[in-house]
DRENMI-99525 format. One record per atom (N, C-alpha, C): x, y, z; residue in three letters. Coordinates in steps of 0.2 Angstrom, whole numbers, plus 5000, padded with zeros to 4 digits. Atoms other than C-alpha are relative to their C-alpha. Last residue first. Layout:
<rs>
XYZAla ...
</rs>
This chain:
<rs>
499649985006Asn 542957175204Asn 500750045000Asn 499250014999Val 542057105219Val 500250014993Val 499750055006Lys 540257165216Lys 500750015003Lys 499349975002Arg 539457275232Arg 500249934995Arg 499750065004Gln 537657265235Gln 500650024997Gln 499549995007Leu 537357405248Leu 499949924997Leu 499750084999Leu 535957405263Leu 500350004991Leu 500150055006Arg 535757595264Arg 500349935002Arg 499650074999Pro 535557715278Pro 499949964995Pro 500550055004Arg 535057895271Arg 500449935001Arg 499750064999His 535858035283His 499449944997His 499350004997Ser 535658215282Ser 500349935000Ser 499549975004Ala 534158215270Ala 500750005003Ala 499950055005Leu 533258075280Leu 500550054995Leu 499650054997Ala 533458175296Ala 500249954994Ala 499349974999Gln 532858335288Gln 500449945002Gln 499749985007Arg 531258245281Arg 500750025001Arg 499850075003Lys 530958155298Lys 500350024993Lys 499450034996Arg 531058335307Arg 500249934996Arg 499349965002Tyr 529958415294Tyr 500649975004Tyr 499950025007Trp 528658265296Trp 500650044998Trp 499850055000Leu 528658285315Leu 500249984992Leu 499449994997Ala 528258465315Ala 500549934999Ala 499649955005Ile 526858445302Ile 500850005003Ile 500050045006Leu 526058305313Leu 500550034996Leu 499550054997Ala 526358405329Ala 500249964995Ala 499349964999Val 525458555321Val 500549965001Val 499850005007Ala 524058435315Ala 500650045000Ala 499750075004Gln 523858375333Gln 500350024995Gln 499450024998Ala 523758555339Ala 500349944999Ala 499549965004Ala 522358595327Ala 500749995003Ala 499850035006Asn 521458445335Asn 500550044996Asn 499750044999Phe 521558515352Phe 500249964993Phe 499449974999Thr 520858675347Thr 500549945000Thr 499749975006Leu 519358595339Leu 500850025000Leu 499850055004Ser 519058505355Ser 500450014993Ser 499450024997Ile 519158665365Ile 500349944995Ile 499549955002Ala 517858745355Ala 500749975001Ala 499950015007Ser 516658585355Ser 500750064998Ser 499850075001Asp 516758575374Asp 500249994992Asp 499350004997Trp 516658765376Trp 500349934998Trp 499449955005Phe 515158755365Phe 500749995002Phe 499950065006His 514358595375His 500550054995His 499450044999Pro 514558695392Pro 500249974992Pro 500150084998Thr 513358825386Thr 500649975001Thr 500350014993Met 513459015387Met 499949935001Met 499450014995Pro 514759025372Pro 499750005007Pro 499849944997Gly 513258985359Gly 500549995006Gly 500450004993Leu 512258825356Leu 500250065002Leu 500649965001Ala 512858835337Ala 499550025007Ala 499949925001Leu 514558785343Leu 499450034999Leu 499649974994Gly 514058615350Gly 500150084999Gly 500549994996His 512958575334His 500150045007His 500449955003Ala 514358605323Ala 499450015005Ala 499649944999Leu 515558495334Leu 499650064998Leu 500049984993Thr 514258355334Thr 500350075002Thr 500750004998Val 514058355316Val 499950025006Val 500149935003Phe 515958375313Phe 499250025001Phe 499749944995Tyr 516258235324Tyr 499850074998Tyr 500350004994Gln 515058125316Gln 500250045005Gln 500749965002Arg 515658165298Arg 499750005007Arg 500049955001Val 517358115305Val 499550044999Val 499949974994Val 516957955312Val 500150074999Val 500549994997Pro 516057915296Pro 500150025007Pro 500549955001Phe 517557965286Phe 499450005004Phe 499949924998Ser 518857875296Ser 499450044998Ser 499749984993Gly 518157695296Gly 500050075001Gly 500350054995Phe 517157635281Phe 500250025007Phe 500750005002Val 517657755267Val 499649985006Val 500249925000Thr 519457805274Thr 499250005000Thr 500049974993Ile 519757625279Ile 499850065000Ile 500550044997Leu 519157555262Leu 500050025008Leu 500749975002Val 520157685253Val 499549975004Val 500049934998Leu 521857645262Leu 499250034999Leu 500150004993Val 521557465259Val 499850065003Val 500750014999Leu 521357495241Leu 499849995008Leu 500549945002Leu 522957585241Leu 499349985001Leu 500049954994Gly 523757445250Gly 499750064999Gly 500550034994Leu 523057325237Leu 500150055006Leu 500750005001Gly 523857435224Gly 499549985005Gly 500149914999Ile 525557435231Ile 499350024999Ile 500150004993Phe 525257235230Phe 500050085003Phe 500650014998Pro 524857255211Pro 500049995008Pro 500549955002Gly 526457355208Gly 499449975003Gly 500349994993Tyr 527557205215Tyr 499450064999Tyr 500550035000Phe 528057135198Phe 499650035007Phe 500349995005Thr 529457235194Thr 499349985000Thr 500349925000Gly 530057255211Gly 499550004994Gly 500650014997Val 530357055211Val 499650075001Val 500550045004Arg 531557085197Arg 499449995004Arg 500349975007Arg 532357235204Arg 499749964997Arg 500549954998Asp 532557155222Asp 499650044993Asp 500650034998His 533357005214His 499550055002His 500350035006Glu 534657105205Glu 499349975002Glu 499850075003Thr 535057195221Thr 499649984993Thr 500450064997Trp 534757375222Trp 500349944999Trp 499950004993Gln 536057525220Gln 499549955003Gln 499350054998Glu 536257465201Glu 499950005008Glu 500450054998Glu 534357555198Glu 500649945002Glu 499550055000Asp 535357725196Asp 499749935003Asp 499550014993Met 533857855197Met 500449944996Met 500050084998Val 533057915180Val 500649995005Val 500350034993Arg 532658095182Arg 500249945001Arg 499649974995Asp 533858155168Asp 499949985007Asp 499450054997Arg 533058025157Arg 500550035004Arg 499649974997Arg 531558135155Arg 500449965003Arg 499449975004Gly 530658075139Gly 500550045005Gly 500149935003Leu 528958065147Leu 500650034998Leu 500649995003Thr 528957875146Thr 499950074999Thr 499750035006Arg 530757865153Arg 499450024996Arg 499649945001Trp 530157975169Trp 500249974992Trp 500249945002Ile 528757855171Ile 500450054997Ile 500450015006Arg 529757695170Arg 499550064998Arg 499750005006Asn 530957775181Asn 499749984994Asn 499949925001Arg 529657815194Arg 500450004993Arg 500649975002Leu 529057635194Leu 500150074998Leu 500150035007Leu 530857555195Leu 499350044997Leu 499549975005Ala 531257675209Ala 499749984993Ala 500349945002Thr 529457615218Thr 500650044996Thr 500750015004Ser 529857435216Ser 499950084999Ser 499850035008Ala 531757445221Ala 499450014996Ala 499649955004Gly 531357555237Gly 500249984993Gly 500349935002His 529957455242His 500450054997His 500550005006Leu 530857295239Leu 499650064999Leu 500349945000Asp 532357335250Asp 499550004994Asp 499749954995Tyr 533257185255Tyr 499650065001Tyr 499849935003Cys 532157055246Cys 500250045006Cys 499449995001Asn 531956865250Asn 500450074997Asn 499849995007Leu 530256855244Leu 500750015000Leu 500350065004Ala 529656785262Ala 500350004993Ala 499650054998Thr 530656935270Thr 499949944996Thr 499349995004Ala 529857065258Ala 500549955002Ala 500050015008Phe 528157005263Phe 500750004997Phe 500250075001Val 528456995282Val 500149984993Val 499350024998Tyr 529257175280Tyr 500049915000Tyr 499549985004Tyr 527757235272Tyr 500649965001Tyr 500150065004Leu 526657145286Leu 500450014993Leu 499750064997Asp 527457265298Asp 500049944995Asp 500350034993Thr 527257415289Thr 500349935001Thr 499550054997Arg 528357485274Arg 499749985008Arg 499949964996Leu 526957615269Leu 500649975004Leu 499549955003Tyr 526757545252Tyr 500250045007Tyr 499250015000Leu 526157395261Leu 500450054997Leu 499849965003Gln 524557465268Gln 500649994998Gln 500150035008Phe 523957295275Phe 500250064995Phe 499450045002Gln 524657355292Gln 500049974993Gln 499649955003Trp 523157485292Trp 500749964998Trp 500149995008Leu 521957355295Leu 500550044996Leu 499950075003Met 522757305312Met 499950014993Met 499250025001Arg 522857485316Arg 500149944998Arg 499949955005Met 520957515312Met 500849994998Met 500250035007Ala 520557365323Ala 500250054994Ala 499550055002Val 521557445337Val 499849964994Val 499349975001Thr 520557605336Thr 500549944999Thr 500149985007Phe 518857505336Phe 500750044997Phe 500050065004Ala 519457415352Ala 500050024993Ala 499350015001Met 519757585360Met 500149934996Met 499649945003Ala 518057635358Ala 500749984999Ala 500250015007Leu 517357455362Leu 500250074996Leu 499650065003Cys 518257465379Cys 499949994992Cys 499349985001Leu 517557645382Leu 500449944997Leu 499949975005Arg 515757575379Arg 500850034998Arg 500050045007Gly 516057435390Gly 500050044995Gly 499550045001Ala 516657555404Ala 500049954995Ala 499649955002Leu 515157665402Leu 500849975000Leu 499949954996Ser 514057515403Ser 500550054998Ser 499450004998Phe 513357425388Phe 500250055005Phe 499649945002Ser 511657395387Ser 500750005002Ser 499850025007Gly 510757225390Gly 500650054998Gly 500450005006Asn 509557285403Asn 500349984993Asn 500750044999Gly 510557225418Gly 499550004994Gly 500649984995Gln 512057315412Gln 499549955000Gln 500749975002Arg 513457245402Arg 499650015006Arg 500349954995Thr 515157215409Thr 499450034998Thr 500150034994Gly 515657045402Gly 499750065005Gly 500550055000Glu 515357105384Glu 499849985008Glu 500649975002Ala 516357255386Ala 499449965000Ala 500149954993Ile 517857155395Ile 499250044998Ile 500350054994Leu 517657025381Leu 499950045006Leu 500750015002Gly 517857165367Gly 499749965005Gly 500549935000Leu 519257245375Leu 499449984999Leu 500149984992Ser 520157075377Ser 499650055002Ser 500550064998Cys 519857035359Cys 499950005006Cys 500750005003Phe 520757195353Phe 499449965002Phe 500349954997Val 522157175366Val 499250024997Val 500250024994Ala 522556995360Ala 499750065004Ala 500650065000Leu 522457045342Leu 499849985007Leu 500649965001Asp 523557205345Asp 499449954999Asp 500349954994Ala 524857105354Ala 499450034999Ala 500250054995Val 524956975340Val 499750045005Val 500650025000Leu 525057115328Leu 499749945005Leu 500449954999Gly 526557185336Gly 499349984998Gly 500149994994Ala 527457025336Ala 499550055002Ala 500650024998Leu 527356995318Leu 499750015006Leu 500449965005Phe 528957075312Phe 499349995002Phe 499949944998Pro 529956995327Pro 499550064996Pro 500349984993Leu 529056835324Leu 500150075002Leu 500749995001Tyr 529556835305Tyr 499750005007Tyr 500249935000Arg 531456865307Arg 499250025001Arg 500149974994Ala 531956695313Ala 499850065001Ala 500550024996Lys 531656615297Lys 499850025007Lys 500749985003Arg 532656735287Arg 499549975005Arg 500250035006Pro 534356685298Pro 499350034998Pro 500050064999Val 535156815309Val 499549974994Val 499650044997Ser 536056965308Ser 499949935001Ser 499650035007Lys 534857045296Lys 500649965002Lys 500450065004Leu 533757065311Leu 500349974995Leu 499650054998Ser 535057195318Ser 499749934999Ser 499550025004Asn 534157325309Asn 500449935001Asn 499750084999Met 532857315322Met 500449984994Met 499549995005Gln 532157505324Gln 500449935001Gln 499450044998Thr 530457495333Thr 500549994995Thr 499750055005Glu 529357635327Glu 500649975004Glu 499450024996Phe 528057735337Phe 500349944995Phe 500050084999Val 526657815326Val 500749995004Val 499449994995Ile 525957995324Ile 500149915001Ile 500050044993Tyr 524757965309Tyr 500650015003Tyr 500349944995Ser 524258095295Ser 500049955006Ser 500649965003Leu 525458015281Leu 499850045007Leu 500250045006Arg 526557895292Arg 499450034997Arg 500750005002Asn 527357985307Asn 500049974992Asn 500049985008Ser 528857965318Ser 499350014998Ser 500649975002Val 529357925336Val 500050034993Val 500049935002Gly 530757805341Gly 499350034998Gly 500649975002Leu 530957645350Leu 500150074998Leu 500149944996Arg 532657545351Arg 499350024997Arg 500549965004Ser 533257375346Ser 499950065004Ser 500349944997Pro 534657255352Pro 499650044995Pro 499949955005Leu 534657075346Leu 499950075003Leu 499549974998Gly 534856935359Gly 500450064995Gly 499450045003Leu 533556815351Leu 500850045001Leu 500050064998Arg 532456855365Arg 500549964997Arg 499650014992Arg 532757045364Arg 500149935000Arg 499349995001Gly 532057035346Gly 500449995005Gly 499950055005Ala 530356975350Ala 500649994997Ala 499950064996Leu 530457075366Leu 500249944994Leu 499349994996Ile 530757235355Ile 500149945003Ile 499450005005His 529257195343His 500649995004His 500050065002Phe 528057155358Phe 500649984994Phe 499750044996Gly 528657325365Gly 499949924999Gly 499349995001Glu 528057405350Glu 500449965005Glu 499950035008His 526357335351His 500750004999His 500250074999Leu 526257375370Leu 500249974993Leu 499350034996Phe 527057545368Phe 499949935000Phe 499549995006Leu 525557585355Leu 500649975003Leu 500150075004Leu 524357505368Leu 500550014994Leu 499850074997Pro 524957625381Pro 500049944995Pro 499350005000Val 524857775368Val 500249935004Val 499650045005Gln 523157725363Gln 500750005002Gln 500150074998Gly 522257795379Gly 500449964995Gly 499550024995Phe 523057965376Phe 499949935002Phe 499449985002Thr 522258005359Thr 500449975006Thr 499850055007Ile 520557885361Ile 500850045000Ile 500050074998Val 520357965380Val 500349964994Val 499750014995Ile 520658145376Ile 500249935002Ile 499449995003Gln 519758145360Gln 500649985004Gln 499850065005Val 518258065368Val 500750014997Val 499850074996Leu 518358175383Leu 500149954995Leu 499349994997Leu 518458335371Leu 500149945004Leu 499549995005Leu 516958285361Leu 500750005003Leu 499649965001Ser 515858245376Ser 500550004995Ser 500249945003Gly 514358145373Gly 500550065000Gly 500349964996Thr 515057985378Thr 499950064996Thr 500250044996Phe 515657825369Phe 499750055006Phe 500449954997Phe 515957915353Phe 499649965006Phe 499549954998Val 517157795345Val 499850055005Val 499850024993Gln 515857655345Gln 500450055002Gln 500349974995Gly 515057745330Gly 500249985007Gly 499749924998Pro 516457695319Pro 499650035006Pro 500349965004Arg 515957505322Arg 500350065001Arg 499749935000Pro 517057355329Pro 499550044994Pro 499650005007Leu 516057195331Leu 500150075000Leu 499449984998Ile 515457195350Ile 500550004993Ile 500049944997Ala 513657205346Ala 500750035002Ala 499649975005Ser 513657055335Ser 500250075003Ser 500449935001Thr 512956945349Thr 500650054995Thr 500550004997His 513256755351His 499650074998His 500450035003Leu 514556745337Leu 499250005004Leu 500349975007Ala 515456875343Ala 499549974996Ala 500549944999Ala 515556805360Ala 499750044994Ala 500650044997Ala 516256635353Ala 499450065001Ala 500550025006Leu 517356745342Leu 499549975002Leu 500349945004Trp 518056835357Trp 499649984995Trp 500549974996Leu 518356675367Leu 499650064997Leu 500550055001Ala 519356605352Ala 499450025004Ala 500449995006Pro 520356775351Pro 499449954999Pro 500449954999Ile 520756745370Ile 499750024993Ile 500550014996Gly 521356565368Gly 499550065000Gly 500550045004Ala 522556585354Ala 499450005003Ala 500149975005Tyr 523656725363Tyr 499549964995Tyr 500349944999Cys 523456625379Cys 499850044994Cys 500650024998Ala 524156475372Ala 499550045002Ala 500450015006Trp 525456565365Trp 499349975001Trp 500349935002Ala 525956635383Ala 499749984992Ala 500649994996Thr 526056455388Thr 499750074999Thr 500550035001Pro 527156405375Pro 499450025004Pro 499950074997Ser 528356545378Ser 499349964998Ser 500150045005Phe 528356705368Phe 500149925001Phe 500649965005Val 528156835382Val 499849954995Val 500650014997Ala 529356715393Ala 499350024996Ala 500150085000Arg 530756705381Arg 499349995003Arg 500150025007Gly 530656905379Gly 499849934999Gly 500649975001Leu 530656925398Leu 499849994993Leu 500450044997Arg 532156825399Arg 499250005000Arg 499950075004Gln 533056915385Gln 499549965003Gln 500750045000Leu 532457075394Leu 500049944996Leu 500550014994Gly 534257165392Gly 499349964998Gly 500849995002Val 535457145378Val 499749985006Val 500550054997Pro 537357165384Pro 499250014999Pro 500549974995Arg 538357285373Arg 499549945003Arg 500650025001Ala 539657185362Ala 499650035006Ala 500350084996Pro 541357245365Pro 499250014999Pro 500549974997Val 541957385350Val 499749935004Val 500650005003Pro 543657305345Pro 499450025005Pro 500450064998Ala 545157375353Ala 499349984997Ala 500649994996Thr 546057505343Thr 499749935002Thr 499850004994Gly 547857475337Gly 499450015005Gly 499550054998Pro 547257515319Pro 500350015008Pro 499349974999Glu 545757615318Glu 500549955003Glu 500049974995Arg 544157495314Arg 500750035000Arg 499349994999Val 543557455297Val 500150045008Val 499850064999Phe 541757385295Phe 500750005003Phe 499949984993Gly 540957575295Gly 500349935002Gly 500550044996Leu 540157535278Leu 500150005007Leu 500649965001Glu 541257665270Glu 499449975004Glu 500049944997Thr 542757575276Thr 499450045000Thr 500250024994Leu 542157415269Leu 500150065006Leu 500850014998Thr 541957495253Thr 500049975007Thr 500449944999Ala 543657575254Ala 499349995001Ala 499949974994Ala 544457415257Ala 499650065001Ala 500350044996Phe 543657335241Phe 500150035009Phe 500749985001Asp 544257485230Asp 499649965006Asp 500049934997Gly 546057455237Gly 499250025000Gly 500150004993Val 545757265235Val 500050075003Val 499849944998Asp 545357275217Asp 500050015007Asp 500549954995Val 545057095214Val 500550065001Val 499749964994Pro 545956975201Pro 499550045003Pro 500149935002Glu 545056825193Glu 500450055005Glu 499750005008Ser 545456635193Ser 499850084998Ser 500549985005Phe 544256615208Phe 500350024993Phe 500650034999Ser 545356545221Ser 499549994995Ser 499850085001Gln 547056585215Gln 499449975001Gln 499850005007Glu 546456775212Glu 500149924998Glu 500649995004Tyr 545556775229Tyr 500149984993Tyr 500550064998Trp 547056705239Trp 499450004995Trp 499750065003Ala 548256835231Ala 499549955001Ala 500049995007Ser 547156975234Ser 500349944997Ser 500650025003Ala 546956915252Ala 499950014993Ala 500050085000Gln 548856905253Gln 499349984999Gln 499650035006Ser 549057085247Ser 499849925000Ser 500549985006Leu 547557155259Leu 500449964993Leu 499849945003Ser 548457065273Ser 499650014994Ser 499650005005Met 547556915281Met 500150074997Met 499449984999Gly 547056925299Gly 500550004994Gly 499550044996Gly 545456835300Gly 500850015001Gly 500150004993Ala 544456985296Ala 500449965004Ala 499749944997Ile 545356995280Ile 499950015007Ile 499250015000Arg 544956815276Arg 500350065003Arg 499850044994Arg 543056835282Arg 500849994999Arg 500049974993Val 542956985271Val 500149965006Val 499449955000Leu 543556885255Leu 500050055006Leu 499450044999Glu 542356755259Glu 500650045001Glu 500050014993Ala 540956885259Ala 500549955003Ala 499849934996Gly 541556935242Gly 500050005008Gly 499350005000Glu 541556745236Glu 500250075002Glu 499750054995Ala 539756725242Ala 500850015000Ala 500050075004Pro 539156885232Pro 500449955006Pro 499450025003Phe 539057025246Phe 499749944997Phe 500050065003Val 537557115253Val 500549984996Val 500049995007Ala 537857255265Ala 499949934997Ala 499950075004Tyr 537457295283Tyr 500150014993Tyr 499749985007Ser 537657445295Ser 500149934996Ser 500550025005Gly 536557415310Gly 500250024994Gly 500149935003Thr 537857495322Thr 499349994995Thr 500049964995Asp 537957345335Asp 499950084997Asp 500650004995Pro 537457215324Pro 500050065004Pro 499749994993Arg 538957255311Arg 499250005004Arg 500249934997Gly 538557185294Gly 500249995008Gly 499549984996Val 538757055280Val 499950065004Val 500249944997Ile 537256985272Ile 500550015005Ile 499950004993Val 537856835260Val 499950075002Val 499849944998Glu 537256805243Glu 500149995007Glu 499449985002Asp 536956645233Asp 500450065003Asp 499950015007Gly 535656595244Gly 500650004998Gly 500650005004Glu 535456705258Glu 500049984992Glu 500150015006Ser 536956665270Ser 499250014998Ser 500550045000Val 537156775286Val 499949974993Val 500150025008Phe 538856835290Phe 499449955000Phe 500450055000Ser 538956955307Ser 500049974992Ser 500549995005Leu 540457065310Leu 499649935000Leu 500350065000Glu 541557105324Glu 499450004995Glu 500550004996His 542457265318His 499849925001His 500750005001Leu 543857245307Leu 499749995006Leu 500250024993Glu 545857275307Glu 499250025000Glu 500549954998Leu 546657285290Leu 499449985006Leu 500650035002Ala 548157175292Ala 499550055001Ala 500550004995Pro 549857265292Pro 499449974998Pro 500549955001Glu 551157225278Glu 499449995005Glu 500650045003Ser 552657125285Ser 499450064998Ser 500549984996Met 554357215286Met 499349984997Met 
</rs>
């Protein structure tokens, strides 16, 4: 009686130099294998039994392989399906035609033309350049908060929508979630399936959100310039557009905070052919600190990251420093002036007493801010609980 073969799900194989990323696009589970290990997976997926695969490996590479341990690794990654069960059919990916249209040559001509028009307008007048004071487009703090907070929602969805469409045009599934980064509530597009396509195809899905942001920022400035009143001052609609444009500009600068795994971080890591540059670099930095302090019991196992990630991570510190510098600049020149003007206006409104509308406008605005802080804490707690219960990893496995 012949030995049954190990039945595997449909897997993708993407060569990355001497290594191969093997994974399941439907679940987002991926692992980095040496080339010979990936070929062993192919043989097993092609119907070889474990004993046949072991004999083939030893004959081809002149060394034995522990197929029991290898099979356990495949099971841990979710690559193995129950004997006799049918493979999970690939789900159809929608919006592919829309994705191709959004990134067609005609669309790219528009994405290039809008910034060119904005630049011409900005050279004519500096009034449309982003400034912190533009946030306060009206004297009501409550109205400013409501418009800025809820007005950003469709723009955030547009940002993430471009990420999704850039992936969908490649036939890759993706989904949208809500999370937080430091003090920010953010929408996140999860595209683990990008690891199933060649590296050069991953750049646009990572950069697509910034393309949308740039187009929106420039469009808002052009609308503000085009709706000026006869005396040259901005209309209410124009002031509102400039307020929203300032928030978009801050989000674009925020992408340079590379230590937060921003879109630009993923572009940077992809260009350096790294799988988890952030995790490797921060682990190396922490380990260096713990060794210096003599706390070797706190040192993490660095073997869970690829050798290349560890090598690049050793020199990644200055780029983390660049991200921290960007944070300082955003805080000093963007956030702090807005917060200062907010509290000056708030204190003035509260000082007028409860018999005035400005008092209640300020009081309700303060309550609204408190509610946002509570929401951030709740999101942070939920994210921490989720990470504690499930930590997805991109593994590097050695065949031995």
